[in-house]
Backbone bond lengths (Angstrom), bond angles and torsions (degrees), N, CA, C in turn:
res aa  C-N    CA-C-N  psi(-1)  N-CA   C-N-CA  omega(-1)  CA-C   N-CA-C  phi
1 M - - - 1.471 - - 1.523 109.58 -
2 G 1.346 117.43 132.54 1.450 122.18 -177.49 1.517 112.05 -73.13
3 T 1.332 113.34 165.15 1.465 118.88 179.62 1.511 112.12 -61.82
4 D 1.355 117.88 -41.97 1.470 121.56 -179.77 1.515 111.20 -62.17
5 D 1.372 116.21 -41.26 1.461 119.47 178.76 1.526 110.94 -64.38
6 S 1.326 116.05 -39.12 1.473 120.16 179.08 1.519 110.93 -64.46
7 K 1.339 116.36 -40.44 1.459 120.13 178.82 1.518 111.08 -65.12
8 R 1.346 116.45 -40.36 1.463 119.58 179.48 1.518 111.25 -65.04
9 M 1.355 116.29 -41.20 1.462 119.34 178.65 1.525 110.58 -65.14
10 S 1.345 116.18 -39.90 1.458 120.03 178.42 1.518 110.99 -63.21
11 S 1.331 115.83 -42.81 1.461 120.59 178.73 1.521 110.52 -63.44
12 H 1.323 116.02 -43.21 1.465 120.72 -179.39 1.530 110.72 -63.88
13 A 1.352 116.06 -45.18 1.464 120.10 179.24 1.521 110.51 -62.76
14 S 1.327 116.15 -37.57 1.460 120.33 -180.00 1.517 111.05 -64.34
15 R 1.335 116.89 -40.34 1.476 120.71 178.04 1.522 110.50 -57.53
16 W 1.327 116.07 -46.78 1.460 119.80 -178.01 1.526 111.21 -69.51
17 L 1.329 117.11 -37.67 1.462 119.89 179.69 1.520 111.22 -63.88
18 V 1.340 116.19 -43.33 1.464 120.84 177.39 1.527 109.95 -60.30
19 A 1.344 116.10 -43.39 1.468 120.62 -179.89 1.527 111.18 -63.14
20 I 1.337 117.13 -42.74 1.463 121.48 -178.42 1.529 111.17 -64.12
21 V 1.333 116.43 -36.98 1.469 120.76 -178.11 1.528 111.81 -76.83
22 L 1.342 116.69 -43.61 1.464 120.32 -170.45 1.527 114.13 -90.25
23 L 1.331 117.54 -33.99 1.466 119.08 -172.40 1.532 114.48 -64.59
24 P 1.345 120.65 -42.79 1.475 119.22 -177.59 1.526 114.57 -54.33
25 P 1.356 120.35 -50.93 1.470 118.04 179.14 1.523 113.29 -66.27
26 V 1.340 116.77 -34.21 1.467 119.82 178.68 1.523 110.42 -66.34
27 I 1.342 116.74 -45.54 1.468 120.78 -179.72 1.525 110.52 -65.84
28 Y 1.328 116.81 -38.74 1.461 119.37 177.16 1.525 110.77 -59.44
29 S 1.326 116.84 -43.61 1.470 120.26 179.78 1.525 111.15 -65.63
30 M 1.331 117.18 -29.70 1.468 120.62 177.36 1.527 111.06 -64.95
31 F 1.342 116.36 -41.03 1.457 120.96 -175.73 1.526 113.20 -87.52
32 A 1.315 117.43 -20.68 1.464 120.57 -175.91 1.521 111.30 -61.80
33 D 1.333 115.65 138.02 1.457 120.08 177.25 1.527 111.78 -67.58
34 N 1.324 115.46 -23.51 1.457 121.05 179.73 1.532 109.13 -75.91
35 Y 1.328 115.81 96.86 1.470 120.68 -177.08 1.518 111.40 -64.10
36 L 1.345 116.25 -26.25 1.460 120.55 179.50 1.525 110.95 -62.53
37 L 1.336 117.27 -34.52 1.465 120.95 178.74 1.532 110.38 -63.82
38 F 1.324 116.52 -44.44 1.460 119.73 178.80 1.526 110.42 -64.30
39 F 1.323 116.14 -40.09 1.465 120.99 176.88 1.523 110.44 -58.56
40 A 1.329 116.88 -43.37 1.462 121.08 -179.51 1.527 110.91 -64.28
41 V 1.333 116.82 -41.91 1.471 120.58 179.73 1.520 110.51 -63.13
42 I 1.333 117.20 -46.78 1.469 120.79 -179.96 1.519 110.33 -65.08
43 L 1.325 116.77 -38.63 1.470 120.76 179.65 1.529 110.35 -61.73
44 I 1.331 116.88 -42.83 1.465 120.90 -179.43 1.526 111.05 -69.16
45 V 1.330 116.42 -47.12 1.469 119.94 179.52 1.529 110.29 -61.31
46 G 1.338 116.06 -43.21 1.456 119.87 177.84 1.524 112.01 -63.01
47 G 1.333 116.67 -39.47 1.459 120.53 179.11 1.521 111.83 -64.47
48 L 1.336 116.93 -41.94 1.463 120.59 177.62 1.530 111.41 -65.98
49 T 1.322 116.20 -38.53 1.464 120.03 178.05 1.516 110.40 -65.83
50 W 1.330 116.08 -40.42 1.458 120.10 177.13 1.526 110.93 -64.77
51 W 1.318 118.24 -38.14 1.462 121.00 176.90 1.530 110.21 -59.36
52 E 1.325 116.44 -43.81 1.465 120.36 177.35 1.522 110.89 -61.78
53 F 1.314 115.91 -45.84 1.464 121.45 -179.42 1.535 110.47 -59.99
54 C 1.317 116.73 -48.11 1.475 120.71 -178.65 1.519 111.57 -65.56
55 N 1.316 116.20 -41.87 1.459 119.98 -178.47 1.529 111.22 -61.51
56 N 1.325 116.27 -35.40 1.465 120.88 -177.03 1.528 113.17 -88.02
57 L 1.335 118.08 -35.17 1.456 120.00 -174.17 1.521 114.24 -100.88
58 F 1.338 117.88 -20.09 1.455 120.71 177.39 1.520 112.20 -107.63
59 G 1.319 115.47 -30.24 1.459 120.30 -173.08 1.517 110.14 104.29
60 S 1.321 116.22 144.61 1.468 120.65 -174.14 1.526 113.59 -67.44
61 E 1.345 117.00 -15.24 1.471 119.15 -176.75 1.530 112.72 -88.09
62 R 1.318 118.44 -9.42 1.478 120.14 -176.47 1.532 110.30 -91.67
63 W 1.329 115.11 73.51 1.457 120.65 -178.88 1.528 112.43 -67.92
64 G 1.334 116.96 -29.50 1.458 119.15 178.33 1.516 112.30 -62.89
65 L 1.330 116.64 -43.62 1.464 120.17 178.31 1.523 111.54 -68.34
66 L 1.322 116.77 -35.85 1.465 119.60 176.26 1.529 110.19 -62.65
67 T 1.340 116.81 -43.84 1.466 120.63 179.04 1.525 111.37 -62.46
68 L 1.340 117.06 -44.48 1.460 120.56 177.50 1.524 111.36 -62.51
69 S 1.333 116.36 -41.29 1.459 120.78 -178.92 1.531 111.15 -63.26
70 L 1.327 116.10 -44.67 1.464 120.04 179.38 1.529 111.26 -67.46
71 T 1.330 116.94 -36.10 1.465 120.39 176.11 1.518 110.61 -64.73
72 G 1.325 116.43 -42.29 1.460 120.55 176.82 1.516 111.83 -62.95
73 W 1.341 116.77 -41.24 1.466 120.46 177.28 1.529 110.67 -62.75
74 L 1.327 117.28 -40.11 1.458 120.70 177.25 1.527 110.74 -62.13
75 A 1.328 117.05 -38.72 1.467 121.18 179.46 1.525 110.99 -64.94
76 V 1.334 117.36 -45.42 1.473 120.82 -179.45 1.529 110.64 -66.67
77 A 1.337 116.39 -45.29 1.458 120.16 -178.89 1.530 111.42 -65.12
78 S 1.337 117.09 -44.13 1.471 120.89 -179.63 1.521 110.69 -65.93
79 G 1.333 117.38 -40.39 1.456 120.26 177.02 1.509 111.51 -60.26
80 S 1.334 116.35 -43.17 1.467 120.45 178.83 1.526 111.05 -65.96
81 Y 1.324 116.39 -40.25 1.465 121.88 -178.15 1.530 111.82 -65.12
82 F 1.325 116.99 -44.88 1.460 120.36 -174.53 1.529 113.52 -88.46
83 Y 1.346 117.97 -34.61 1.463 119.69 -170.29 1.525 115.03 -127.92
84 G 1.331 117.78 8.70 1.461 119.93 175.92 1.518 113.13 70.49
85 P 1.333 117.37 -148.99 1.468 120.87 -176.75 1.526 114.35 -57.94
86 V 1.337 117.04 -35.73 1.469 119.57 178.32 1.527 110.00 -64.63
87 G 1.317 116.71 -45.70 1.452 120.74 177.79 1.517 112.14 -64.65
88 Q 1.328 116.14 -34.22 1.463 120.59 176.46 1.529 110.62 -59.49
89 S 1.333 115.82 -45.80 1.472 120.53 179.58 1.520 111.78 -65.86
90 I 1.336 116.76 -42.65 1.463 120.24 179.26 1.528 110.14 -63.01
91 G 1.333 116.41 -42.54 1.454 120.79 178.60 1.517 112.27 -61.44
92 L 1.333 116.05 -38.55 1.464 119.60 178.96 1.526 110.75 -66.77
93 V 1.324 116.67 -38.94 1.469 120.27 176.76 1.531 110.03 -62.63
94 V 1.329 116.82 -42.17 1.470 120.62 177.73 1.522 110.36 -61.42
95 A 1.322 116.79 -44.62 1.463 121.14 -179.10 1.527 111.27 -61.23
96 L 1.331 116.09 -45.46 1.462 119.66 179.13 1.527 110.69 -68.98
97 G 1.339 116.73 -32.42 1.461 120.39 176.56 1.519 111.94 -63.80
98 L 1.318 116.48 -36.10 1.461 120.01 175.87 1.522 110.70 -62.82
99 G 1.329 115.81 -37.08 1.458 119.73 176.74 1.518 111.71 -65.32
100 A 1.328 116.33 -39.07 1.464 120.11 177.15 1.523 110.88 -64.08
101 G 1.338 115.95 -40.07 1.453 119.92 177.30 1.520 111.76 -63.27
102 Y 1.314 116.30 -40.52 1.463 120.08 177.66 1.529 110.87 -62.73
103 T 1.333 116.16 -38.77 1.461 120.45 179.26 1.521 110.76 -59.00
104 M 1.335 116.85 -45.83 1.462 120.05 -179.59 1.527 111.50 -67.26
105 W 1.346 116.37 -37.84 1.464 120.45 -179.12 1.532 111.41 -68.86
106 A 1.345 116.09 -38.66 1.466 120.70 -173.33 1.524 113.77 -90.69
107 L 1.333 116.93 0.56 1.460 120.14 -174.11 1.529 112.46 -59.81
108 E 1.330 116.72 -33.12 1.461 119.84 -179.71 1.530 112.61 -89.82
109 R 1.327 116.74 -2.71 1.461 120.66 -175.79 1.524 112.62 -111.49
110 E 1.326 117.05 -18.17 1.462 121.46 -178.55 1.527 109.35 -125.19
111 T 1.320 116.12 153.55 1.462 119.50 172.73 1.521 109.03 -73.29
112 G 1.317 117.07 156.02 1.454 121.66 -178.41 1.516 114.20 -53.81
113 P 1.342 119.59 -52.19 1.470 120.82 -179.35 1.524 113.17 -60.03
114 V 1.341 116.78 -41.71 1.471 120.08 179.47 1.523 110.64 -64.80
115 L 1.325 116.64 -43.19 1.459 121.13 -178.75 1.523 111.57 -64.48
116 L 1.326 116.85 -44.34 1.463 120.28 178.87 1.521 111.41 -65.20
117 N 1.329 116.14 -36.59 1.464 120.39 177.26 1.523 110.47 -62.43
118 L 1.330 116.52 -46.65 1.461 120.86 179.37 1.526 111.47 -64.08
119 L 1.338 116.06 -42.04 1.457 119.96 -179.60 1.529 111.17 -64.46
120 G 1.336 116.26 -39.95 1.460 120.01 177.21 1.512 111.69 -62.47
121 R 1.312 117.29 -41.37 1.466 120.97 178.67 1.533 110.88 -68.08
122 Y 1.331 115.80 -37.07 1.466 120.00 177.69 1.531 110.71 -63.68
123 A 1.333 116.46 -46.41 1.466 120.65 179.15 1.529 110.80 -63.98
124 L 1.337 117.24 -41.34 1.459 120.95 176.66 1.517 110.73 -58.48
125 G 1.324 116.29 -43.48 1.455 119.89 -179.70 1.516 112.90 -59.25
126 H 1.329 117.14 -41.51 1.469 118.95 -178.63 1.524 112.25 -75.51
127 L 1.313 117.33 -36.42 1.467 119.08 177.50 1.522 111.16 -70.49
128 Y 1.323 115.62 -32.21 1.463 120.69 -176.59 1.524 112.32 -90.52
129 L 1.333 117.39 -51.42 1.459 120.30 -176.39 1.531 112.81 -86.97
130 S 1.325 117.11 -59.69 1.469 119.78 -174.59 1.524 111.99 -61.73
131 F 1.333 116.24 -49.68 1.464 120.25 -176.75 1.528 111.33 -63.50
132 L 1.326 116.99 -50.33 1.464 119.61 -177.52 1.524 111.43 -68.54
133 M 1.332 117.97 -40.33 1.457 120.68 179.90 1.527 111.66 -61.71
134 S 1.320 116.94 -33.75 1.465 119.84 -177.77 1.522 112.48 -67.91
135 F 1.330 118.05 -16.45 1.466 120.31 177.12 1.531 111.79 -66.96
136 F 1.340 117.63 -23.40 1.462 119.16 174.40 1.522 109.97 -62.62
137 L 1.335 116.46 -39.16 1.458 120.94 179.17 1.523 110.93 -68.58
138 L 1.332 116.99 -40.25 1.465 120.44 177.83 1.524 111.08 -65.50
139 L 1.341 116.33 -39.69 1.466 120.27 -179.07 1.519 111.36 -65.19
140 K 1.318 116.54 -38.71 1.464 120.86 178.62 1.522 111.16 -60.62
141 K 1.333 117.48 -30.95 1.465 121.94 -176.88 1.522 113.79 -80.26
142 T 1.334 117.61 -15.83 1.466 119.71 -179.68 1.520 109.95 -70.86
143 G 1.333 116.45 166.14 1.451 119.96 173.64 1.520 109.65 -60.87
144 S 1.330 117.19 135.93 1.468 122.79 -176.15 1.528 110.94 57.39
145 G 1.325 116.01 35.49 1.460 120.46 -177.59 1.515 113.41 -57.77
146 S 1.341 116.74 -39.07 1.463 119.96 179.65 1.524 111.08 -62.28
147 M 1.334 116.22 -41.45 1.463 120.38 -179.68 1.523 111.29 -66.26
148 W 1.324 116.20 -38.80 1.464 119.73 179.12 1.524 110.97 -68.75
149 L 1.323 117.86 -33.75 1.460 120.50 176.71 1.530 110.85 -66.61
150 I 1.334 116.21 -41.91 1.460 120.05 176.48 1.522 110.06 -63.76
151 Y 1.320 116.15 -41.38 1.470 120.97 176.99 1.530 110.36 -58.38
152 L 1.313 116.45 -47.43 1.466 121.28 179.07 1.524 110.92 -56.86
153 L 1.327 115.98 -45.10 1.457 121.09 -178.65 1.532 110.89 -65.64
154 L 1.326 117.17 -46.40 1.465 121.32 -177.50 1.530 112.02 -63.32
155 V 1.319 116.53 -46.38 1.466 119.82 -176.36 1.526 110.77 -68.90
156 T 1.319 117.47 -40.43 1.465 119.98 179.54 1.522 111.21 -66.62
157 I 1.334 117.11 -41.39 1.466 120.40 176.61 1.523 110.40 -63.50
158 A 1.338 116.25 -40.62 1.469 120.02 178.62 1.521 111.18 -61.68
159 A 1.333 116.46 -42.33 1.464 120.33 179.46 1.530 110.87 -63.96
160 D 1.330 116.57 -45.74 1.471 120.38 179.45 1.524 111.40 -63.36
161 T 1.338 116.34 -43.14 1.467 120.74 -178.62 1.523 111.05 -67.67
162 G 1.339 116.61 -44.95 1.456 120.49 178.59 1.513 111.88 -61.03
163 A 1.329 116.54 -42.15 1.468 120.45 179.19 1.524 110.76 -64.55
164 Y 1.333 116.35 -39.94 1.463 121.05 -178.09 1.532 111.16 -64.08
165 Y 1.327 116.23 -50.44 1.462 119.58 -174.64 1.530 112.37 -75.35
166 V 1.313 117.44 -42.81 1.474 119.65 179.85 1.526 109.99 -66.71
167 G 1.330 116.39 -41.07 1.459 119.65 178.34 1.513 112.52 -60.85
168 R 1.342 116.86 -41.33 1.468 120.50 178.35 1.517 111.61 -68.81
169 K 1.341 116.87 -39.64 1.463 120.86 -174.96 1.518 112.35 -76.61
170 V 1.322 117.15 -44.06 1.460 121.79 -173.02 1.523 111.58 -92.29
171 G 1.323 116.48 -42.48 1.464 120.02 -178.11 1.517 111.31 69.02
172 G 1.319 116.74 -138.76 1.458 120.73 178.91 1.513 113.20 96.01
173 P 1.343 116.37 -161.04 1.479 120.74 -175.72 1.525 111.84 -58.20
174 K 1.330 114.47 143.16 1.461 120.32 178.88 1.523 110.17 -76.51
175 L 1.343 114.80 150.34 1.460 120.75 -179.26 1.524 111.09 -76.17
176 W 1.324 116.61 -50.93 1.467 121.60 179.81 1.524 107.48 -159.73
177 T 1.312 115.63 86.41 1.456 121.89 -169.08 1.518 113.15 -57.42
178 K 1.322 117.64 -42.42 1.464 120.62 -175.56 1.516 112.10 -64.90
179 I 1.334 117.16 -31.30 1.461 120.75 -177.67 1.528 111.54 -91.29
180 S 1.327 115.70 -47.94 1.464 119.94 -176.76 1.528 108.67 -142.91
181 P 1.330 117.85 91.69 1.463 121.53 -171.10 1.518 115.45 -64.75
182 N 1.333 118.68 -17.83 1.463 120.66 -177.33 1.522 113.90 -91.50
183 K 1.319 117.95 -13.20 1.465 120.50 -177.20 1.531 110.45 -83.63
184 T 1.324 115.38 139.53 1.464 121.27 -176.96 1.524 111.28 -122.80
185 M 1.320 115.50 162.60 1.460 121.09 175.57 1.529 110.35 -63.33
186 S 1.338 116.07 -38.44 1.468 119.20 178.80 1.526 110.56 -64.32
187 G 1.331 116.99 -36.90 1.454 120.24 177.09 1.517 112.02 -64.30
188 L 1.331 116.27 -41.24 1.465 120.13 177.08 1.523 110.61 -61.86
189 A 1.335 116.67 -44.16 1.469 120.64 179.05 1.525 110.81 -64.16
190 G 1.332 116.71 -44.52 1.461 120.32 179.76 1.514 112.24 -63.78
191 G 1.335 116.85 -41.21 1.453 120.62 178.61 1.520 112.25 -66.03
192 T 1.327 116.82 -38.21 1.465 120.58 -179.81 1.522 111.16 -68.47
193 V 1.335 116.80 -42.33 1.469 120.41 177.60 1.525 110.02 -63.09
194 A 1.336 116.95 -43.92 1.467 120.58 178.49 1.527 110.90 -61.04
195 A 1.335 116.80 -40.83 1.470 120.92 178.62 1.523 110.82 -62.44
196 M 1.326 117.14 -42.08 1.469 120.64 -179.56 1.523 111.18 -66.56
197 L 1.339 117.01 -42.02 1.471 120.73 -178.80 1.526 111.14 -65.26
198 V 1.321 116.48 -46.35 1.473 119.71 -179.69 1.526 110.19 -68.42
199 S 1.333 116.63 -36.40 1.464 120.36 177.40 1.522 111.00 -59.59
200 C 1.330 116.46 -46.29 1.473 120.36 178.92 1.528 111.03 -65.71
201 A 1.332 117.00 -36.46 1.462 120.58 179.71 1.524 111.49 -64.51
202 C 1.324 117.15 -26.04 1.470 121.34 179.50 1.527 112.39 -72.22
203 N 1.315 116.82 -1.80 1.461 121.03 177.20 1.524 112.02 -59.66
204 F 1.343 116.44 -23.79 1.468 118.51 -176.87 1.526 112.59 -71.45
205 F 1.350 118.19 -19.61 1.468 118.18 176.18 1.532 112.65 -120.60
206 L 1.335 118.10 -0.25 1.458 121.59 173.84 1.531 108.61 -119.68
207 S 1.309 116.16 125.65 1.469 119.93 -178.65 1.524 109.28 -81.50
208 T 1.321 114.86 67.33 1.460 122.39 -177.10 1.522 108.47 -133.33
209 S 1.317 117.22 146.44 1.460 120.33 -177.02 1.523 111.63 -64.26
210 L 1.332 115.41 151.60 1.460 120.75 178.71 1.527 111.47 -62.15
211 L 1.328 116.59 -36.24 1.456 120.06 179.97 1.530 110.46 -63.23
212 T 1.335 115.76 -44.76 1.470 119.71 178.34 1.519 111.19 -60.44
213 L 1.328 116.14 -44.22 1.458 120.53 -179.19 1.523 111.74 -67.67
214 A 1.336 116.76 -37.10 1.470 119.82 178.70 1.529 110.50 -64.76
215 I 1.333 116.32 -44.22 1.470 120.26 179.63 1.528 110.34 -66.05
216 L 1.334 116.04 -42.31 1.464 119.81 179.42 1.530 110.22 -64.55
217 G 1.330 117.07 -39.18 1.457 120.50 177.03 1.520 112.02 -62.94
218 L 1.327 116.02 -39.63 1.468 120.56 176.76 1.524 110.78 -62.14
219 I 1.326 115.79 -45.91 1.470 120.40 179.37 1.522 110.15 -61.49
220 M 1.325 117.13 -44.22 1.458 120.40 -177.17 1.525 112.06 -67.20
221 G 1.338 116.90 -36.28 1.452 119.37 177.96 1.513 111.95 -61.69
222 L 1.328 116.50 -41.32 1.463 121.49 -178.76 1.521 112.13 -81.86
223 W 1.329 116.39 -43.30 1.458 121.33 -175.94 1.521 111.08 -70.67
224 G 1.337 116.37 -37.46 1.455 119.91 176.16 1.521 111.74 -63.70
225 A 1.343 116.30 -38.26 1.467 120.44 175.99 1.523 110.58 -63.63
226 A 1.343 116.46 -36.27 1.465 120.22 177.18 1.526 110.37 -64.19
227 G 1.334 117.06 -39.19 1.464 120.81 176.76 1.517 111.82 -63.41
228 D 1.323 115.70 -40.20 1.464 120.85 176.97 1.528 110.61 -62.47
229 L 1.332 116.38 -44.93 1.463 120.79 -179.52 1.524 111.64 -66.20
230 F 1.334 116.87 -37.48 1.466 119.48 179.85 1.522 110.71 -62.96
231 E 1.337 115.81 -45.85 1.461 118.48 178.67 1.523 110.70 -62.32
232 S 1.347 116.53 -39.94 1.467 120.17 178.18 1.522 111.04 -62.87
233 A 1.346 116.40 -38.41 1.466 120.32 179.79 1.527 111.21 -64.62
234 V 1.340 116.71 -41.67 1.466 120.01 178.60 1.521 109.97 -64.01
235 K 1.333 116.47 -43.87 1.468 119.49 -179.86 1.525 110.93 -65.65
236 R 1.330 117.61 -36.88 1.470 120.43 175.45 1.530 110.93 -62.31
237 A 1.322 115.50 -40.14 1.465 119.92 -177.25 1.523 112.10 -63.95
238 I 1.341 116.33 -31.56 1.466 119.66 179.91 1.531 111.42 -105.62
239 D 1.336 115.83 6.50 1.470 122.87 172.44 1.528 112.96 60.87
240 I 1.338 116.06 54.50 1.463 120.52 171.87 1.522 108.59 -129.82
241 K 1.324 116.83 156.98 1.464 121.31 179.14 1.524 110.76 -95.62
242 D 1.338 117.19 -47.70 1.457 122.40 -179.46 1.523 109.32 -121.55
243 S 1.326 115.77 151.17 1.463 119.27 -179.39 1.526 111.94 -70.12
244 S 1.344 117.26 -28.68 1.464 121.97 175.15 1.519 107.57 -170.71
245 N 1.333 116.14 -175.59 1.466 121.72 174.46 1.529 111.05 -114.02
246 L 1.326 116.90 25.06 1.457 120.11 -177.64 1.522 112.71 -62.68
247 L 1.330 117.47 -30.96 1.459 121.19 -177.29 1.530 110.11 -99.31
248 M 1.305 115.28 62.42 1.463 123.58 171.79 1.517 112.74 55.01
249 G 1.317 117.40 48.66 1.454 120.30 176.15 1.509 114.45 73.20
250 H 1.327 117.24 9.20 1.469 119.34 -179.42 1.531 110.16 -121.43
251 G 1.327 113.83 52.61 1.456 118.43 178.62 1.509 112.35 86.23
252 G 1.339 114.76 -168.97 1.449 120.54 -178.13 1.514 111.23 -127.50
253 F 1.328 115.72 -170.91 1.460 120.62 -178.84 1.531 111.01 -64.94
254 W 1.319 116.69 -38.25 1.466 119.67 178.41 1.528 110.73 -59.73
255 D 1.339 116.65 -40.08 1.467 120.52 178.81 1.523 112.10 -62.97
256 R 1.305 117.11 -34.30 1.465 120.82 -177.39 1.529 112.51 -85.32
257 L 1.328 116.76 -18.46 1.466 120.34 -175.85 1.526 113.30 -97.66
258 D 1.330 117.73 -6.06 1.470 119.84 -169.83 1.532 113.24 -53.49
259 S 1.329 118.41 -48.41 1.469 121.20 -179.75 1.527 111.74 -74.99
260 L 1.328 116.73 -38.10 1.467 120.47 -179.28 1.521 111.67 -62.54
261 L 1.331 117.20 -38.42 1.466 120.59 -179.38 1.525 111.27 -60.32
262 Y 1.315 117.47 -36.57 1.458 120.30 177.89 1.532 110.87 -78.30
263 N 1.326 117.02 -42.41 1.467 120.39 -172.87 1.522 114.08 -72.20
264 V 1.340 117.62 -25.02 1.456 118.81 -177.50 1.527 111.46 -64.19
265 V 1.330 117.83 -27.52 1.469 120.19 -177.51 1.529 112.38 -68.25
266 P 1.356 120.45 -54.01 1.470 118.62 178.21 1.526 113.07 -62.51
267 V 1.337 117.42 -32.73 1.466 119.34 178.12 1.529 109.87 -65.88
268 Y 1.332 117.22 -42.92 1.464 119.93 177.98 1.530 110.87 -62.91
269 V 1.326 117.74 -42.53 1.458 121.38 -179.25 1.524 110.47 -60.31
270 V 1.328 117.15 -46.80 1.468 120.63 -179.86 1.525 110.65 -65.18
271 A 1.344 117.35 -46.08 1.464 120.72 179.95 1.523 110.82 -60.10
272 D 1.316 117.40 -41.79 1.462 121.44 -178.97 1.531 111.10 -68.84
273 L 1.331 117.03 -40.11 1.469 120.36 177.84 1.525 111.24 -63.38
274 I 1.331 116.23 -40.30 1.462 119.76 -179.84 1.521 110.68 -65.36
275 I 1.328 117.06 -41.88 1.467 120.58 179.04 1.519 110.59 -63.84
276 N 1.332 117.22 -43.85 1.455 120.94 -178.46 1.522 112.64 -68.42
277 A 1.339 115.70 -25.44 1.468 119.66 -178.87 1.534 112.51 -80.82
278 Q 1.322 115.80 -14.50 1.474 119.39 -177.26 1.524 111.95 -82.89
């Protein structure tokens, strides 16, 4: 067996090992009636993801920005937990306000270009990580929230798995070589088809029409891929391969959440529309 084949098998085994270790407690928190437990899990996962983001985009020595970022994430998550979408918005304003305060405090300590660069990255982090991550908390609060969370997980995993295997088997034209040289058009098509099929199969535990699920699966297959590409683009811009080594040498939480962060939004919108229509 060649070295490349051994590396691929190791990578594949690592994916499954990470899933076996992490998924049971996460899934348990999804189904638990104790909403506080799910809040705690999301808060911890979000905090670890923010640590990765800060370490890579601010530098490991900027503990002040890390503290502000985590405080802002706590504000967005707590607002979503206690007050829903309104609290989510208020929390985001608080988080961005902390960034404005840092700008005024650091104005005499940093040059203008450096300060604006840091502030832009801080704002990006809250709009991208804090805001999107808080939709998991909103989704849990909807009717059948646990089922919709499982649906989100199943369809996103199906899209990632379908893209991985079809892309390796079929190959063909690259999707976006400069951002992610290993992704192919065939992989995108395979992942989208897999997302649609699994989405429709979830009809047995979601009282939603097949047409709605098929369309939502199509959106998630494409939109989740966009989330993956966005994270890859950010990592390319700062010249890193993985966000961290927290997950046993196979990337970090940010690497595993890239598609989920994008897909949770359309799933929440559909779940909320269905509840309001009843």
